[in-house]
C-alpha positions in Angstrom: 18.2 53.0 -14.0 15.6 51.2 -15.5 12.3 49.4 -14.1 13.8 46.0 -14.8 16.8 47.0 -12.9 15.2 48.4 -10.2 13.1 44.9 -10.0 16.1 42.9 -10.0 17.8 44.9 -7.6 14.8 44.6 -5.2 14.9 40.8 -6.0 18.3 40.4 -5.0 17.9 42.3 -1.4 14.6 40.4 -0.7 16.4 37.2 -1.5 18.8 37.5 1.1 16.2 38.7 3.6 14.4 35.5 2.7 17.5 33.4 3.1 17.8 35.2 6.7 14.3 34.2 7.9 14.7 30.5 6.6 17.9 30.5 9.1 15.6 31.9 11.9 13.4 28.9 11.2 16.1 26.5 11.3 17.2 28.4 14.7 13.2 28.2 15.9 13.2 24.4 15.4 16.4 23.9 17.1 14.8 25.7 20.3 12.5 22.9 20.3 14.5 21.0 22.5 12.6 22.6 25.6 9.5 21.2 24.2 8.6 18.5 26.7 8.3 20.9 29.7 6.7 23.5 27.4 4.4 21.5 25.6 2.8 19.7 28.9 1.9 23.1 30.1 -0.1 23.6 26.7 2.2 26.2 25.4 3.6 26.6 21.9 6.7 28.5 20.8 5.8 31.0 18.0 7.8 32.7 15.4 7.6 36.1 17.1 9.0 34.4 20.3 12.0 33.5 18.5 12.2 36.5 16.7 13.5 37.8 19.9 16.2 35.2 20.5 19.6 37.1 21.0 22.0 36.4 17.6 24.3 34.7 20.2 22.1 31.4 20.6 23.2 30.9 16.5 26.9 29.9 18.0 25.4 27.9 20.6 23.5 25.7 18.3 26.0 25.5 15.8 23.6 26.5 13.1 24.0 28.4 9.9 23.1 32.0 9.8 22.7 34.1 6.8 22.9 38.0 6.6 22.2 40.7 4.0 25.6 41.6 2.6 25.9 45.8 3.1 25.2 47.3 -0.4 28.5 47.9 -2.2 28.0 51.6 -3.7 30.5 52.5 -6.8 32.6 55.9 -6.2 32.0 58.4 -8.6 30.1 56.4 -11.5 27.0 58.5 -11.3 25.1 55.6 -10.2 25.4 56.0 -6.3 22.4 58.0 -6.3 20.2 55.7 -7.9 21.3 52.7 -5.5 20.6 54.9 -2.6 17.2 55.4 -3.8 16.4 51.7 -3.7 17.4 51.6 0.2 14.4 52.7 1.4 11.9 50.7 -1.1 13.9 47.6 -0.2 13.5 48.2 3.4 9.8 48.3 3.1 9.7 45.3 0.9 11.8 43.1 3.7 9.8 44.5 6.6 6.3 43.3 4.4 8.1 39.7 4.1 9.1 39.4 7.4 5.6 40.1 8.8 4.0 37.8 5.8 6.5 34.9 6.9 6.4 35.5 10.9 2.3 35.4 10.3 2.6 32.1 8.4 4.7 30.5 10.9 2.7 31.5 13.8 -0.4 30.1 12.2 1.6 26.8 11.0 3.1 26.2 14.6 -0.1 27.3 16.7 -2.0 23.7 14.7 0.7 21.7 16.0 0.3 19.6 18.8 2.2 18.0 21.2 3.1 14.9 19.5 3.9 17.0 16.1 6.3 18.7 17.9 8.0 15.7 19.6 8.3 13.8 16.1 10.1 17.1 14.8 12.4 17.1 17.6 13.2 13.6 17.6 13.7 13.7 13.8 16.3 16.4 14.5 18.3 14.7 16.9 18.4 11.6 14.6 19.5 13.6 11.8 22.5 14.8 13.8 23.4 10.9 14.8 22.7 9.8 11.3 25.2 12.2 9.9 24.4 11.7 5.9 20.5 11.4 6.6 19.5 14.9 5.5 16.2 13.6 4.6 15.2 13.6 8.3 16.0 17.5 8.2 12.7 18.2 6.0 10.6 16.6 8.8 12.0 18.6 11.7 12.1 22.1 9.7 8.2 21.2 9.1 8.2 20.9 5.6 6.6 17.7 5.8 4.1 17.6 9.1 1.9 14.7 9.6 -1.8 14.8 11.2 -1.4 14.5 15.0 -3.1 11.1 14.9 -0.4 9.8 12.4 1.9 11.1 14.8 0.4 9.6 18.1 0.5 6.4 16.4 3.9 6.4 15.5 4.9 7.5 19.2 3.1 4.7 20.6 4.2 1.9 18.1 8.0 3.0 18.4 7.9 3.0 22.3 6.3 -0.4 22.1 9.2 -1.5 20.3 11.6 -0.1 22.8 9.6 -1.6 26.1 10.0 -5.0 24.3 13.1 -4.7 23.9 14.2 -3.4 27.1 11.6 -5.8 29.5 11.4 -8.8 26.7 7.8 -8.8 27.0 5.8 -9.2 24.0 4.5 -5.8 21.9 0.7 -5.3 22.6 0.5 -2.0 20.4 -1.1 -4.0 17.6 -4.5 -4.6 19.3 -4.3 -1.0 20.9 -4.2 0.5 17.6 -7.0 -1.6 16.4 -9.4 -0.4 19.1 -7.8 3.2 18.8 -8.1 3.7 22.3 -5.1 5.0 23.3 -5.3 8.1 25.6 -3.3 11.1 26.3 -1.5 9.6 29.5 -0.5 6.7 27.1 1.3 9.2 24.5 2.9 11.0 27.2 4.0 7.5 28.9 5.4 6.8 25.2 7.4 10.0 24.8 8.8 9.7 27.7 10.2 6.0 27.1 11.6 7.6 23.7 13.1 10.6 25.4 15.2 8.0 27.7 16.0 6.0 25.1 17.4 9.3 22.9 19.4 10.6 26.0 21.2 7.0 26.3 22.0 7.3 22.3 23.4 10.9 23.0 26.4 9.3 25.3 27.7 6.7 22.6 29.8 7.5 20.1 28.0 8.6 16.8 29.7 5.8 14.6 28.4 3.3 17.0 25.0 3.9 16.4 25.8 4.6 12.5 22.6 2.8 10.5 24.6 1.9 7.7 25.7 2.8 4.2 22.5 0.6 2.8 20.4 2.6 5.0 21.8 5.9 3.9 21.6 5.0 0.2 17.8 4.0 1.3 17.0 7.4 3.0 18.6 9.3 -0.3 15.9 7.0 -2.7 12.8 7.9 -0.3 13.8 11.5 0.2 14.0 11.8 -4.1 10.4 9.9 -4.3 8.9 12.2 -1.8 10.1 15.2 -3.7 8.6 13.6 -6.9 5.1 13.2 -4.9 5.2 9.6 -4.9 5.3 9.3 -1.2 2.8 11.1 1.1 5.2 12.0 3.9 8.6 11.0 5.5 7.1 8.8 7.9 8.7 6.1 6.2 12.1 7.4 6.7 11.5 8.2 10.3 10.7 4.4 10.8 13.5 3.1 9.0 16.1 5.2 10.8 14.9 4.3 14.2 14.5 0.9 13.6 17.8 0.5 12.2 19.4 2.2 15.2 17.1 0.0 17.7 18.1 -3.1 15.8 21.4 -4.9 17.1 22.9 -8.3 16.2 22.2 -7.7 12.6 24.0 -7.1 9.3 23.5 -3.4 9.2 23.3 -3.7 5.3 20.3 -5.8 5.1 18.3 -3.4 7.4 16.3 -2.1 4.7 15.3 -5.5 3.6 14.3 -6.5 7.2 12.6 -3.3 7.8 10.1 -3.7 4.8 9.2 -7.3 5.9 8.7 -6.3 9.5 6.4 -3.4 8.1 4.1 -5.6 5.8 4.1 -8.2 8.7 2.3 -5.4 11.2 0.4 -3.3 8.4 -0.8 -5.6 5.7 -2.5 -3.1 3.8 -0.3 -0.4 1.8 2.6 -0.8 4.0 4.9 1.3 1.8 3.9 3.9 -1.0 6.8 3.8 -2.3 9.7 0.7 -1.9 13.5 2.1 -2.1 15.2 0.8 -5.2 17.8 -1.3 -3.1 14.9 -3.0 -1.3 12.9 -3.6 -4.5 16.0 -5.2 -6.4 16.4 -7.6 -3.3 12.8 -8.6 -3.9 13.4 -9.0 -7.8 16.6 -11.4 -7.0 14.3 -14.0 -5.8 12.4 -14.2 -9.4 11.5 -17.7 -10.6 10.4 -19.0 -13.9 6.5 -19.7 -13.6 4.8 -21.4 -16.3 1.1 -22.8 -16.4 0.0 -26.2 -16.1 -2.5 -27.3 -18.8 -3.7 -30.0 -16.7 -4.7 -28.0 -14.2 -6.9 -25.2 -16.4 -10.2 -24.9 -16.5 -11.7 -26.0 -19.7 -12.8 -22.7 -21.0 -9.5 -21.4 -20.7 -6.9 -21.3 -23.3 -3.5 -21.4 -22.6 -0.7 -20.0 -25.0 1.8 -22.7 -26.5 4.7 -21.3 -24.5 2.5 -21.9 -21.2 2.7 -18.0 -20.0 -0.4 -16.6 -20.9 -4.1 -17.1 -20.7 -7.8 -15.9 -21.6 -11.1 -17.3 -21.9 -12.4 -18.7 -25.2 -15.8 -19.3 -26.7 -16.3 -22.7 -26.2 -15.4 -25.7 -23.9 -12.6 -27.9 -24.6 -12.5 -31.4 -24.3 -10.0 -32.1 -22.0 -9.4 -35.1 -19.4 -11.1 -34.5 -16.1 -7.8 -34.5 -13.9 -8.3 -34.5 -10.0 -6.3 -31.3 -10.3 -8.2 -29.5 -12.9 -10.6 -26.3 -12.3 -14.0 -27.3 -13.6 -15.8 -24.6 -12.3 -13.6 -21.0 -11.8 -11.8 -20.1 -14.4 -8.3 -20.7 -12.9 -5.1 -22.6 -13.3 -2.1 -23.2 -11.4 1.5 -23.3 -12.2 3.5 -26.3 -12.8 6.2 -25.5 -10.0 5.2 -26.5 -6.5 7.1 -23.9 -3.6 7.6 -25.4 -0.2 11.0 -23.1 0.6 12.9 -19.9 0.0 12.0 -16.9 -1.6 10.0 -16.6 -5.2 8.9 -13.9 -7.0 6.8 -13.3 -10.5 5.1 -10.7 -12.2 1.8 -10.3 -14.3 0.2 -8.6 -16.5 -3.3 -8.8 -15.3 -5.5 -6.2 -17.5 -8.2 -4.2 -16.1 -11.4 -5.9 -15.8 -11.3 -9.4 -13.7 -8.7 -11.1 -12.5 -7.3 -13.7 -9.5 -4.0 -14.1 -8.6 -2.1 -16.0 -5.3 -0.9 -19.2 -4.5 -3.3 -22.3 -3.6 -2.2 -25.1 -0.7 -1.4 -28.5 -2.4 -4.3 -29.9 -0.4 -7.0 -27.5 -1.4 -9.9 -28.7 -3.5 -10.2 -27.3 -7.0 -13.9 -28.6 -7.9 -17.1 -26.8 -8.4 -17.3 -23.2 -7.5 -16.7 -23.3 -3.6 -15.3 -19.9 -2.4 -11.8 -19.3 -3.2 -10.7 -18.0 0.2 -8.3 -18.3 3.2 -10.5 -21.3 4.9 -10.2 -23.3 1.7 -6.5 -23.1 1.3 -6.3 -20.2 -1.2 -4.6 -16.9 -0.3 -5.3 -14.5 -3.3 -6.3 -10.6 -4.6 -9.2 -10.3 -6.8 -10.2 -7.3 -9.0 -13.9 -7.7 -10.0 -15.7 -5.6 -12.4 -12.8 -3.5 -12.9 -13.2 -1.5 -9.6 -13.7 -3.7 -6.8 -10.0 -5.0 -5.5 -9.9 -7.4 -2.3 -8.2 -9.7 -0.6 -10.0 -13.1 -0.2 -9.8 -13.5 3.5 -12.9 -14.4 5.8 -14.5 -12.1 5.3 -12.7 -10.5 2.6 -11.0 -7.7 2.9 -11.6 -4.6 0.8 -8.5 -3.2 -0.6 -8.6 1.2 -1.9 -9.4 1.4 -5.6 -6.2 3.8 -5.4 -4.4 0.3 -5.5 -5.4 -1.3 -8.3 -2.4 -2.0 -10.6 -2.2 -3.0 -14.1 1.1 -5.3 -13.5 1.1 -7.0 -10.3 4.5 -8.4 -8.7 3.6 -11.4 -6.5 6.2 -12.3 -3.7 6.4 -15.6 -1.4 8.9 -15.7 1.5 8.1 -19.4 2.5 10.1 -19.4 5.8 9.0 -15.7 6.9 5.6 -16.7 6.3 4.6 -13.9 3.9 3.0 -13.7 0.8 2.9 -10.1 -0.7 1.4 -8.6 -3.4 2.8 -5.4 -5.3 2.3 -2.9 -8.1 5.3 -3.6 -9.9 5.2 -0.3 -11.9 5.0 2.0 -9.1 7.0 -0.3 -6.7 4.1 0.1 -4.1 3.0 -2.4 -1.6 -0.4 -3.6 -2.1 -1.4 -6.2 0.4 0.2 -9.0 2.6 -0.5 -12.6 3.8 0.9 -13.7 7.1 0.5 -17.3 7.9 3.1 -20.3 8.8 3.2 -22.4 5.7 3.3 -26.2 6.5 2.7 -27.5 2.5 3.6 -27.3 -1.0 2.2 -23.9 -2.3 1.3 -23.1 -6.0 1.2 -20.1 -8.0 -2.7 -19.3 -8.9 -4.1 -17.9 -12.0 -7.2 -16.7 -12.7 -9.4 -14.4 -15.3 -12.6 -14.1 -17.4 -11.0 -11.8 -20.1 -12.0 -13.2 -23.6 -10.1 -10.2 -25.5 -6.9 -9.4 -23.7 -4.6 -12.2 -22.1 -3.6 -12.4 -18.7 0.2 -12.7 -18.9 3.2 -13.9 -16.9 6.3 -11.6 -17.4 9.4 -13.1 -18.4 12.7 -12.9 -15.8 14.4 -9.9 -16.1 18.0 -10.5 -15.3 19.4 -7.8 -12.9 23.2 -7.8 -12.6 25.0 -6.5 -9.3 26.7 -3.5 -9.6 30.0 -2.5 -7.5 28.8 0.9 -6.8 29.5 2.6 -3.4 26.4 4.7 -3.7 22.9 4.3 -5.0 23.5 2.7 -8.5 21.8 4.5 -11.3 21.8 1.3 -13.7 19.8 -0.7 -11.0 
């Protein structure tokens, strides 16, 4: 037998053993059901503890098991001795694999704190309840573990949601998060609240807590993009499932859209690193035709004949000095005022300096007065190609990683939200939350003299009758 044959045989034997160890890992995670007692005493299960679990527990946990098949020896073809020669090296190899695996598992689990174990257990239970939500399996199997601080914030957030539903009191979570003053007692109380809620779910038929096909499709999309590295973790998937189960009296198919709206209201900056395709399509359904109003453009700006693009010229133009015209900042507004409904438009902004958003009808446009929320402007601005900020008072600096090349602007007038997205990455950048009470006009600003700022044309997206995630969307 050649060295290559030996290596392949060892690989096969080692591969089966690795599968068995993987099964032990799932068994170990399933046994986290006793976490609330063990963790409160400062105890953490190790891989070595779980290795001593009798095999009969496999049937009790209804988890799949894998065992290495017995080696089939040929009869009298002369190769039996060669195969027997491989047995001892294979045993030695699998022992080394098992030892290294247990050490890695022990190191990983010892680093986990109570809140992390709690999240993994909660994800496991929700995965069972939601049937097809396989995406959660990655979380509770330990393949996507978040920092303790993130876990604590997650637990407190959803406990406050539960308490507000049960008591009717307004949520107090947002202020406490800003102060960062939660204590261990707060987290323990929040965990008890979630445990009581999950116990109540166990007594209900699984179909009654089915989150809906739209949620499952969205979960599939989130998982796929997490695997591609477009999302840092699967926290969004957990949030979506819990929110879907908590929400009562709403159309299940609208849950993903409502979930995003809620996230943007509570987390104004980078609420979603990736917006699922179904939700993105819903946003794009609000696309409107936006054209620039030449009568509002700064005299230094050159407006294209189709009124879809603009840039700075080298000479100031002689134009009528209308009250609605900008004569300081290099800006222009859209022709159409918006006073109701949902509206979406996309802009190719360039890489150096731009300003996008909306301006209130009553806002002044003359001079160089600050264009911020105090003066009726809700905008994002990029300065010198490196400083992205929301022009609140004071201004809100945004991470440079959020700087886009193409911006999607989404206005939901009744919801009181103006959101900005990186339309290439389907990522959320920032959301203004305000009760609108007057007409709003799309605002555009640039200092580019070579490259145009361009309003993108509407792309008509046809609806498809796919029962699952549509590949044509």
